[in-house]
N, C-alpha and C positions, 0 to 999 in steps of 0.2 A: 778713301770714299768707296761705298759700295756701288758696284755697277747699275743695280737695279733702282738705285736711289736718286738717278740724275733727273733733274729739274727738266722741265720743258725750255726753259731759258738756256741751260747748260747743253742741252742736246742742239739747240739751235745755233749757239755760238761755236761748238765743236764742230758741227757740220759747216757752217761757213768758213771756219778757219781751214779745214781740210780742203774746202772747195777753193778757198783763194790760194792755197799752197799748190794744189794740184793745177791750177789754171796757169800759175806764175811759171811752172815747169814745163807745161805743156807749152806756153808761149815760147819759152826758152829753147825748147826742142826745135821749134820752128825757126827761130831767129838765129840760133847757134848752130850751124847745119853740122860743122865737125863733132858736134856732143849730141847730135840728135837723138840715138839710141839711148845714151846715157841719162840725157834730161827726161825723156820720154818714160824710161823706169822710174826714175825718181818720182815722176809725176803719179805713176800708179802705186807706189809705196804708201802714200798718204793715207790712203783708203784702210790701211790695217788699223789706224786709231780707232775709226768707226769699228769695224769688225770686232776688234778685241774688246769694245765696250758693249757688244751686242746690239748695235744700233743698225740693224741690218735695213730698217726702212730709210733711215737717214743716209746709210751709206748709198742705196739704190738711187734717192733723191740727190745726192751729191754728184753720183755719176751722170745723171741726167742734165743737171745744171751745168757741170763742167762740158759735157758735151755739146749743149747749145751754145753756152759763151765761147767755147773753143771755136767752133764753126763761124761765129761771127768775128773773132778777135785773131785768129790764127791766119796769117797771111799765105802759107805755102799749103797746108793742110795734109802733107803726108804723115806726119806723126799723128795728126788728128785721126786720120782714119784707121790706123794702129791702136790708138788710144779707145776709139769707138768699137773696133772690132773684137779686141783682146785685152789690153792692157787696163782698161778703166774699170772692169768688172771682174778681172782675174782673181784679185783679193777677195773678193765676196765670194765667188764659186769656189775658189780653193778651200775656203773654211767650210763649205758645206761638204766638199769632199773628205776634209779632215773628220768631220762628224760622222758622216755615213759610211765610209770605206776605211775600214779598220787595218786591213793588211797594206802596210806601206808599198811592196811593188806593185800592187793592183792599183794603188792611188795614185802612182807615179805614172803608170801607162794611161789612167784616165786623164790625167794633168798634160801629159803630152798630146794626147788625142785633141783635148780641149783646146790647147795652144794651136794646134795644126788646123784644127777648123776655124778659130780666130784668125789666123793669118791667112788662110784661104779666103775668108769673108773679106779681109781687109784688101787684098790684092786684086780679088774680084772688082771691089769697089773702086779702087784705085783705077784699075782700067776700064771699067764701063761707065763709072759716073764722072770720075775726074778726067778721063781720057789720057791717063799718064801711060807713057810706053814703059812697060816693067822692065824690059830689057837693058833700058838705061840706067835702072837701079842696081843691076847685077854686074859684078866684075867680069870681065869677058873672057880672062885668063884661067879663071878658075871653073874646073869641070862641075857640071851640074849635080853630080852625086855627092862631090865633096861639099858643095854649099847646102844641099839637103841635110848632111850629116852634121855641118857646123850648126845649121839652125836648131836642129835637135837638141845638140850640145847647149844652146843657148837657153831652151826651154827648161832643161834640167837646172842649168844655173840660175835661171830667174826663179824656179822654185825655192832653190837654195837662199837665194836673196830674199826673197819673201820671208822664208823663216829666220833669217837674220834680222829683218826689219821688225818682226813681230817680238823676237825676244829683246832686241834695243829698246823698242818702245815699252815692253812690259816691265822689264827691269831698270831703265834708266829715265825713260821720258815719262811715263805715265805719273809718277810721284809728283813731278814738278806742275802738271796740269790741274791735278785734284788736291790742292792742299786743304 
């Protein structure tokens, strides 16, 4: 099926499906604390479906819906803060970076800077809004410089995983959604 010929009903159902799966994994990241980061990343991958179909408005609406429902439904909200500040809209913004920045090394620098900004926003919100002591989230035996380098490596890994999710969707999953 051609991307430009999606009916409003298909767009709505696709957006609702993505929102439901995203909310399910976001809730799972709050409940399954041992798998918090993994579930939060999985929650952010579903937006690839909408982005690959060029449904950017639906993708932003899905992000807004999941953000509101996640605030209401998620008990701990640590993953929710990271979803709202970075993970939820990273896939949408990443696509804009891909369209407008053609040099891969420059695009990687902008991607990491965007991730740093989102993480800083999430940490600020956790500390000021939620009153979470951030030092309780950090392992005390790891030097701060090593922790920062690990986080930067995770941002590069996140970009690689988003690319893998995009390829998985376009090559394997898309044909099952649009028969």
